C-alpha positions in Angstrom: 123.5 134.4 85.1 127.1 135.7 85.3 127.8 138.8 83.2 130.8 140.5 81.8 131.3 143.1 84.5 132.4 140.3 87.0 135.1 139.2 84.4 136.1 142.9 83.8 136.6 143.5 87.5 139.4 140.6 87.3 141.3 142.9 85.0 142.1 140.3 82.4 142.7 141.2 78.9 140.2 140.3 76.2 142.5 137.5 74.8 143.1 136.1 78.2 139.3 136.0 78.9 138.8 134.2 75.5 141.5 131.8 76.4 140.0 130.9 79.7 136.7 130.3 78.2 138.1 128.1 75.4 140.2 126.1 77.8 137.0 125.8 79.9 134.8 124.5 76.9 137.6 122.0 75.9 137.7 120.5 79.5 134.0 120.4 79.8 133.4 118.8 76.5 136.2 116.1 77.0 134.8 115.5 80.5 131.4 114.7 79.2 132.6 112.7 76.3 135.6 110.8 77.5 133.7 107.5 77.7 133.0 107.6 73.9 136.6 106.5 73.3 135.5 103.1 74.9 132.6 102.7 72.6 132.8 100.7 69.4 130.9 100.6 66.2 127.1 99.9 66.3 125.3 98.0 63.7 123.1 101.1 62.7 124.3 102.8 59.6 127.9 102.4 60.8 128.4 99.3 58.5 127.2 101.3 55.4 129.3 104.4 56.4 132.3 102.9 57.7 133.3 99.4 58.5 131.4 97.4 55.8 132.2 99.9 53.2 135.0 98.7 51.1 135.7 102.1 49.5 135.7 103.9 52.7 138.1 101.0 54.2 140.8 101.8 51.6 141.3 105.3 53.0 141.9 108.3 50.8 142.0 107.2 47.2 141.3 108.3 43.8 138.4 105.8 43.8 137.4 107.1 47.2 137.2 110.7 46.0 135.0 109.5 43.0 132.7 107.7 45.3 132.3 110.5 47.7 131.2 112.9 45.1 128.9 110.5 43.2 127.2 108.1 45.6 123.7 108.2 47.0 124.5 105.4 49.6 122.1 105.6 52.6 120.0 108.1 50.6 122.3 111.1 51.2 124.6 113.0 49.1 127.4 114.2 51.5 130.7 114.2 49.8 132.6 116.1 52.5 131.3 113.5 55.0 132.4 110.6 53.0 135.9 112.3 52.6 136.1 112.7 56.5 135.7 109.1 57.0 138.3 108.2 54.4 140.8 110.6 56.0 140.0 108.9 59.5 141.0 105.6 57.9 143.9 107.1 56.4 145.1 108.5 59.6 144.0 106.1 62.3 143.2 102.8 60.5 139.8 101.2 60.7 139.5 101.2 64.5 136.4 103.1 66.0 138.6 105.3 68.3 140.0 107.3 65.7 136.5 108.0 64.2 135.4 109.0 67.7 138.2 111.3 68.3 137.4 113.1 65.2 133.7 113.6 65.9 134.7 114.8 69.6 137.2 117.1 68.0 134.5 118.6 65.7 132.0 119.0 68.6 134.7 120.7 70.8 135.4 123.1 68.0 131.8 123.7 67.4 131.4 124.8 71.1 134.5 127.1 70.7 133.1 128.6 67.4 129.6 129.0 68.7 131.1 131.0 71.6 133.3 133.2 69.4 130.3 134.0 67.0 128.0 135.0 70.0 130.7 137.1 71.8 131.8 138.9 68.6 128.1 139.5 67.5 126.6 140.5 70.9 129.8 141.5 73.0 128.3 139.7 76.0 131.2 137.4 77.0 129.5 135.6 79.9 126.4 134.7 78.3 128.1 133.6 75.1 130.4 131.2 77.3 127.2 129.9 79.1 125.2 129.3 75.9 128.5 127.5 74.4 128.9 125.4 77.5 125.4 124.2 77.5 125.6 123.4 73.9 128.8 121.5 74.7 127.3 119.2 77.3 123.6 118.8 76.4 122.5 115.1 76.5 120.5 115.6 73.1 123.6 116.1 71.4 125.3 112.5 72.2 123.7 110.9 69.4 125.3 113.4 66.9 128.7 113.1 68.7 128.9 109.3 69.9 127.2 107.8 66.7 130.0 107.5 64.0 127.5 107.5 61.2 126.2 110.9 62.3 129.4 112.4 61.7 127.4 114.7 59.2 125.9 116.7 62.1 129.2 117.9 63.7 130.9 118.3 60.4 128.1 120.3 58.7 127.7 122.5 61.9 131.4 123.3 61.9 130.9 124.7 58.5 127.8 126.4 59.5 129.7 128.2 62.4 132.4 128.9 60.2 130.1 130.5 57.8 128.4 132.6 60.5 131.7 134.1 61.6 132.8 134.8 57.8 129.5 136.4 57.4 129.9 138.7 60.5 133.4 139.4 59.2 131.7 140.5 55.6 129.2 142.7 57.6 131.8 144.5 59.4 133.5 145.6 56.1 131.5 144.2 53.0 133.9 143.1 50.3 133.6 140.4 47.6 136.3 138.3 48.9 134.8 138.0 52.4 131.4 137.3 50.8 132.9 134.4 48.6 134.6 133.1 51.6 131.4 132.8 53.5 129.6 131.2 50.5 132.4 128.6 50.3 131.9 127.7 53.9 128.3 127.4 53.5 128.8 125.2 50.3 131.0 123.0 52.4 128.1 122.6 55.1 125.7 121.7 52.4 128.1 119.0 51.1 128.3 117.6 54.5 124.5 117.5 55.5 121.7 119.2 53.6 119.7 120.2 56.7 121.5 123.4 56.4 119.2 124.4 53.7 117.4 127.0 55.9 120.6 129.2 56.5 119.5 131.9 54.2 116.5 132.6 56.2 118.3 132.1 59.4 120.6 134.8 58.4 117.9 137.3 57.8 117.1 136.6 61.5 120.7 137.3 62.5 120.6 140.4 60.6 117.9 141.6 62.8 119.7 140.5 65.9 122.5 140.1 67.0 124.1 141.8 63.9 121.9 144.7 64.1 121.6 145.5 60.4 118.0 146.4 60.0 116.5 150.0 61.0 113.9 148.4 63.2 116.3 147.8 66.3 119.7 149.5 65.8 119.0 153.2 66.4 117.9 154.5 63.0 119.2 154.8 59.5 122.2 156.8 60.6 124.0 153.5 61.7 126.7 152.3 59.3 125.5 148.6 59.8 122.0 149.3 58.4 121.0 147.8 55.0 118.0 148.1 53.3 115.5 145.0 53.0 116.4 144.8 49.4 120.2 144.6 50.2 119.6 141.9 53.0 117.5 139.9 50.4 120.1 140.2 47.6 122.8 139.1 50.0 121.0 135.8 50.5 120.3 135.1 46.8 123.3 133.1 46.2 123.1 131.1 49.5 119.4 130.5 48.5 120.4 129.0 45.1 122.9 126.7 46.8 120.1 125.6 49.2 117.7 125.0 46.4 120.0 122.9 44.4 121.1 120.9 47.5 117.5 120.4 48.5 116.6 118.8 44.9 119.8 116.5 44.9 118.7 115.5 48.6 115.3 114.7 47.5 116.5 112.7 44.6 119.1 110.8 46.8 116.4 109.8 49.3 114.0 108.9 46.6 116.5 106.5 45.1 116.6 104.4 48.2 112.9 104.6 48.9 113.1 106.8 52.1 110.5 109.3 51.0 107.1 108.5 52.7 104.2 109.4 50.3 101.3 111.8 51.1 98.9 108.8 50.8 100.7 107.2 53.9 100.7 110.5 56.0 98.2 113.2 54.8 99.2 116.7 54.9 97.0 117.6 58.2 98.5 114.6 59.7 101.8 116.0 58.9 101.1 119.4 60.2 99.8 117.9 63.6 102.9 115.7 63.7 105.1 118.8 63.1 103.6 120.6 66.0 104.0 117.4 68.2 107.9 117.2 67.2 108.4 120.9 68.0 106.8 120.5 71.4 109.0 117.3 71.9 112.2 118.9 71.2 111.3 121.9 73.4 110.5 119.5 76.3 113.6 117.3 75.9 115.7 120.7 76.0 114.6 121.1 79.3 114.0 117.5 80.6 116.7 115.5 78.6 115.9 112.0 79.9 114.7 108.6 78.4 116.8 109.4 75.2 116.8 106.6 72.6 118.0 106.0 69.1 114.7 105.7 67.2 111.3 107.1 68.3 108.9 105.1 65.7 106.4 107.4 64.1 103.9 104.6 64.5 104.4 104.3 68.1 104.4 108.1 68.9 101.0 109.2 67.5 99.2 111.5 70.0 95.4 112.1 70.7 93.6 115.0 69.2 93.6 116.6 72.7 97.4 116.4 73.1 97.8 117.7 69.6 95.5 120.6 70.3 97.6 121.4 73.4 100.7 121.4 71.5 99.4 124.0 69.0 98.2 126.0 71.8 101.5 126.1 73.5 103.3 126.8 70.2 100.8 129.8 69.6 101.4 131.2 73.0 105.2 131.0 72.4 104.9 132.7 69.1 102.6 135.5 70.4 105.0 136.1 73.4 108.0 136.2 71.0 106.2 138.7 68.5 105.1 140.9 71.3 108.7 141.2 72.6 110.4 141.3 69.2 111.5 144.9 69.7 112.2 144.9 73.4 113.7 141.4 73.6 114.9 140.7 70.0 117.0 137.7 71.2 113.6 135.8 71.5 112.7 136.4 67.9 116.2 135.3 66.8 116.4 132.2 69.2 113.0 130.8 68.6 112.8 131.8 65.0 116.3 129.9 64.6 114.8 126.8 66.4 111.6 126.5 64.5 113.0 127.4 61.0 116.0 125.1 61.2 113.8 122.2 62.4 111.5 122.6 59.2 113.4 120.0 57.1 113.1 117.3 59.7 109.6 117.6 61.6 107.9 115.5 59.2 106.4 117.9 56.7 108.5 115.9 54.2 108.5 112.6 56.0 111.7 110.6 55.6 112.2 107.3 57.3 110.2 105.7 60.1 111.2 108.0 63.0 108.9 110.6 64.6 111.8 112.7 65.9 115.5 112.2 66.7 117.9 113.7 69.3 120.4 114.5 66.5 117.9 116.9 64.9 118.1 119.1 67.8 121.8 119.7 67.0 121.6 123.0 64.9 118.2 124.2 66.2 119.9 124.3 69.7 122.2 127.1 68.6 119.2 129.4 68.6 117.2 128.0 71.3 120.1 128.1 73.8 120.7 131.8 72.9 116.9 132.5 73.7 116.9 130.7 76.9 120.3 132.2 78.2 119.6 135.8 77.2 116.0 135.7 78.5 117.1 134.3 81.8 119.7 137.1 82.2 117.0 139.4 81.5 114.7 138.2 84.1 117.6 137.9 86.7 118.8 141.5 86.2 115.5 142.4 87.7 115.5 140.4 90.8 117.4 140.7 93.9 120.7 138.5 94.2 120.0 137.8 90.4 123.8 137.5 89.9 124.2 134.8 92.7 121.1 133.0 91.5 122.4 133.0 87.9 125.8 131.5 88.9 124.2 128.7 91.1 121.8 127.9 88.3 124.5 127.9 85.5 126.7 125.6 87.8 123.8 123.2 88.6 122.5 123.0 85.0 126.1 122.3 83.7 126.7 119.7 86.1 123.3 118.1 85.7 123.6 118.1 81.9 127.2 116.8 82.0 126.2 113.8 84.4 123.3 112.8 82.0 125.6 113.0 78.8 128.1 110.8 80.5 125.4 108.3 81.3 123.8 108.6 77.7 127.5 108.0 76.3 127.6 104.7 77.8 124.3 103.7 75.9 126.3 104.0 72.7 128.8 101.5 73.8 127.9 98.9 71.4 124.8 97.6 69.3 123.4 95.4 72.1 123.6 98.3 74.8 122.0 100.7 72.4 118.9 98.6 71.3 118.5 97.0 74.7 118.1 100.6 76.2 115.7 101.4 73.3 113.8 98.4 74.3 113.4 99.6 77.9 112.1 102.9 76.5 109.7 101.4 74.1 109.1 97.6 74.2 107.2 97.7 71.0 110.0 99.0 68.9 110.3 96.6 66.0 113.5 98.2 64.8 115.3 97.5 68.3 114.0 93.7 68.1 115.6 93.4 64.6 118.8 95.0 65.4 119.0 92.6 68.5 118.1 89.7 66.2 121.0 90.4 63.8 123.4 91.0 66.8 122.4 87.6 68.4 122.8 85.9 65.1 126.4 87.2 64.7 127.3 86.2 68.3 125.7 82.7 67.4 122.8 82.9 69.9 120.5 81.6 67.4 117.5 81.2 69.8 117.7 84.8 70.8 118.0 85.9 67.1 114.8 84.1 66.0 113.0 85.4 69.1 113.8 89.0 68.4 113.2 88.6 64.7 109.8 87.0 65.2 108.9 89.7 67.7 109.7 92.4 65.2 107.6 90.7 62.6 104.6 90.5 65.0 104.9 94.1 65.8 105.3 95.1 62.1 104.6 92.4 59.6 106.0 94.6 56.7 109.4 95.4 58.3 111.8 94.3 55.8 114.9 94.1 57.9 113.1 91.5 60.1 112.2 89.5 57.1 115.7 89.4 56.2 116.8 88.4 59.6 114.5 85.6 59.8 115.5 84.5 56.2 119.1 84.2 57.3 118.1 82.1 60.2 116.3 79.7 57.8 119.4 79.5 55.6 121.3 78.6 58.6 118.8 75.9 59.3 118.8 74.6 55.8 115.1 75.7 55.1 116.1 77.3 52.0 112.6 77.4 50.4 111.2 79.3 53.6 114.1 81.6 53.4 113.4 82.3 49.8 109.8 83.1 50.4 110.8 85.6 53.3 113.3 87.4 51.0 110.7 87.6 48.2 108.2 89.1 50.6 110.9 91.7 51.5 111.4 92.3 47.9 107.6 92.9 47.4 107.8 95.6 50.0 110.9 97.2 48.4 112.3 95.9 45.1 115.4 98.0 45.5 116.0 96.3 49.1 119.7 95.7 48.6 120.0 93.2 51.7 116.8 91.1 50.1 118.2 91.2 46.6 121.6 89.9 48.0 120.1 87.4 50.4 117.6 85.9 47.6 120.5 85.6 45.2 122.4 83.7 47.8 119.5 81.3 48.3 119.1 80.7 44.7 122.9 80.1 44.4 122.7 77.6 47.3 119.6 76.0 45.5 121.8 75.6 42.2 119.0 77.9 40.6 122.0 79.8 38.6 119.9 81.9 36.2 117.9 83.5 39.1 121.2 83.8 41.1 122.9 85.6 38.2 120.2 87.9 37.5 119.8 89.1 41.4 123.5 89.5 41.7 123.7 91.5 38.5 120.7 93.6 39.9 122.8 94.0 43.1 125.8 95.2 41.1 123.6 98.0 39.7 122.3 98.9 43.4 125.6 98.8 44.9 128.6 98.4 42.6 131.3 98.7 45.5 129.6 95.4 47.0 132.6 93.0 47.5 130.5 90.0 48.6 128.4 90.5 45.3 131.4 90.5 43.1 132.7 87.1 45.0 129.5 85.3 45.0 128.6 86.1 41.4 131.9 84.8 40.4 131.2 81.5 42.3 127.9 81.3 40.1 130.0 81.4 37.1 132.8 79.0 38.3 129.9 76.4 39.2 129.0 76.5 35.6 132.7 76.5 34.3 132.2 80.0 32.9 135.6 81.2 34.0 136.0 84.1 31.5 132.8 85.7 33.1 134.1 84.8 36.6 137.5 86.5 36.2 136.3 90.2 35.9 134.2 89.7 39.0 137.2 88.4 40.9 139.4 91.1 39.6 136.9 93.8 40.6 136.7 92.1 44.0 140.5 92.4 44.3 140.4 96.2 43.4 137.9 96.7 46.2 139.9 94.7 48.7 143.6 94.5 47.4 144.9 93.1 50.6 142.7 90.0 50.8 144.8 86.9 49.9 142.1 84.8 49.4 140.6 86.6 46.7 143.7 86.5 44.9 144.0 82.7 45.5 140.6 82.3 43.9 141.6 84.7 40.8 144.8 82.5 40.4 142.8 79.4 40.0 140.3 80.7 37.6 143.5 82.3 35.6 145.0 78.6 35.6 141.7 77.4 34.2 142.0 79.7 31.3 145.6 78.8 30.7 147.1 82.1 32.2 149.5 80.2 34.4 152.2 82.8 34.6 149.6 85.3 35.7 148.0 83.0 38.1 151.4 82.4 39.7 152.0 86.1 40.1 148.5 86.5 42.0 149.4 83.7 44.3 152.8 85.1 44.9 151.1 88.5 46.0 148.8 86.6 48.2 151.6 84.7 50.0 153.3 88.1 50.7 150.1 89.2 52.2 149.6 85.9 54.3 153.0 84.1 54.5 151.8 81.8 57.1 148.8 80.2 55.1 149.8 76.7 54.1 146.9 76.5 51.5 148.5 79.3 49.6 151.8 77.5 49.2 150.0 74.3 48.2 148.1 76.3 45.4 151.5 77.7 44.2 152.9 74.3 44.2 150.3 73.0 42.0 150.6 75.9 39.5 154.6 75.7 39.4 154.2 71.9 38.9 151.6 72.5 36.1 154.1 74.9 34.5 156.8 72.4 34.4 158.8 73.8 37.4 159.2 70.8 39.8 162.1 72.3 41.6 160.1 75.6 42.6 157.1 73.4 43.2 158.8 71.2 45.5 160.0 74.3 47.5 156.3 75.6 47.8 155.1 72.1 49.0 158.1 71.9 51.5 157.1 75.4 52.9 153.3 74.2 53.3 154.6 71.3 55.2 156.7 73.4 57.5 153.6 75.3 58.4 151.3 72.5 58.7 153.1 69.0 59.1 150.0 67.4 58.7 149.2 68.9 55.2 147.9 66.1 53.2 148.6 67.8 49.7 152.2 68.4 50.6 152.7 64.9 52.0 151.3 63.6 48.7 153.2 65.6 46.4 156.7 65.9 47.9 157.8 62.4 47.4 156.7 62.3 43.9 158.5 65.6 43.0 161.8 64.4 44.8 161.6 61.3 42.7 161.0 63.3 39.6 164.1 65.5 40.6 166.2 62.6 41.2 166.6 63.4 44.9 166.8 60.9 47.6 163.8 59.9 49.9 163.5 61.9 53.1 
């Protein structure tokens, strides 16, 4: 590895050295992730977080602020992440490039902050720069950066690194204001993603090394940095309280969407074995980051007892090596301790979701593991001849290889099809991939492919609710409403709170004319997802079909609040208002609709009808004439214009 002496010989000032490192990190990160700007959204949480979320689509609003702090959507409580999406919409609009730009910016800042924290805490410029560069371009981090829905990783880590820097600032000169600044940054991290709940324990490791605040490794009690164990523990009392509170809220949020897996399904011994397997997987992929996919299904990654025993033996050997070298090589205790402890919330002891492990879960753990790797390699190379040359060659080769793999992995995230076709190449039995490709084929109009993938997903996992929904939508398309209803009911038996199944079953009931069932299910859907625009619109259609206009109107007005720039919604509301005898209000709604879509002849026709009903033939004639200008074959305009001209005493055209 390169070391600080080489930089010192260049006679650069500390500020210039830092500037060169920062520029290098920025260039390297942009080189690795430039392809992300060509990527779009993917149909894997992106709809819920961004492009199908009507609250986020409005940008920063009071309603959006309330939503961010109160919603458990997608099983998370992440107010700052929601606000970051709303800010992106406010600044860049709903296009994916804006969201990608923000995620890349945050990842770049994380690499820079990681460098500064290491350099300030250890004084080792070269090793700090190498660790930060490896973090910037490691392929395991592509999922956290290129996946818009995983913004919470890069945002929470930004606040984590800010908290680490502020904590070091506090340790230099302990003051209440500095401690409160650290607490605020940590709270912001928890409000971005709850995985940071382990930070209080991680800071105890950092106090041992590299902050050197314990008597065991910093030269004795006379060192001004040394603090008693009691003081170190008391410092973590407040962050621990924040972590416990956030953990309870997160468990509540995950439980509210049925994401928690019961012990009855996975016993505790099974979870322990899987935890060892997961740790081994993350270590392996750190050194061999190939064949990376978006979802490694738990059921498809169960290892034999022999492999599980080998995992435990390897982990035990690493632990023994780390403990044996804790005094002489404290970076091992810090690095591996950070790695394993920060993984605890996501290695399956509390199983959430169907994944066995995930690339994104390595993002924070790698902060420690990369430190252990870089510092230990430096320690070894210092003992061999030509160690510095070997270190430079190794570093350049590693960064080049990792950057190339990252560039390639970024292309996997180009769109939904590329993402899940790649996953099927890695795991042909992955039912999630088949389900997502079914939905994507359905949207593209490739109904045969959609049915093939949905059927395969159900063959692999008959209890996979999304595939039941996919196949049900195809049955609606084919006019087989009874079959569709059975498929959606099967999904609801698996999870009565499955919002997609509730909505789809309600739609079938509406199409079948079973309005009581449709009304009940749409009302349930309103409770599950109050901000669902489609639910409001379709429930209004149920009421309108029964001439229950007074009940339809509030649903349409709520829909307009969710999507104020939708002219069709305002047109529907105008027709309902007219049925209720509120003609003037109806006209006002249509005028707004016409402002939003002045080239839509149907809106001018509707306005003409309302104006004619209100006894204003001149204005009605002008509306119909405008409709005919936009569409010379408009039948309603051709029918009404002669009668209105006659009524007004105007000659025939």
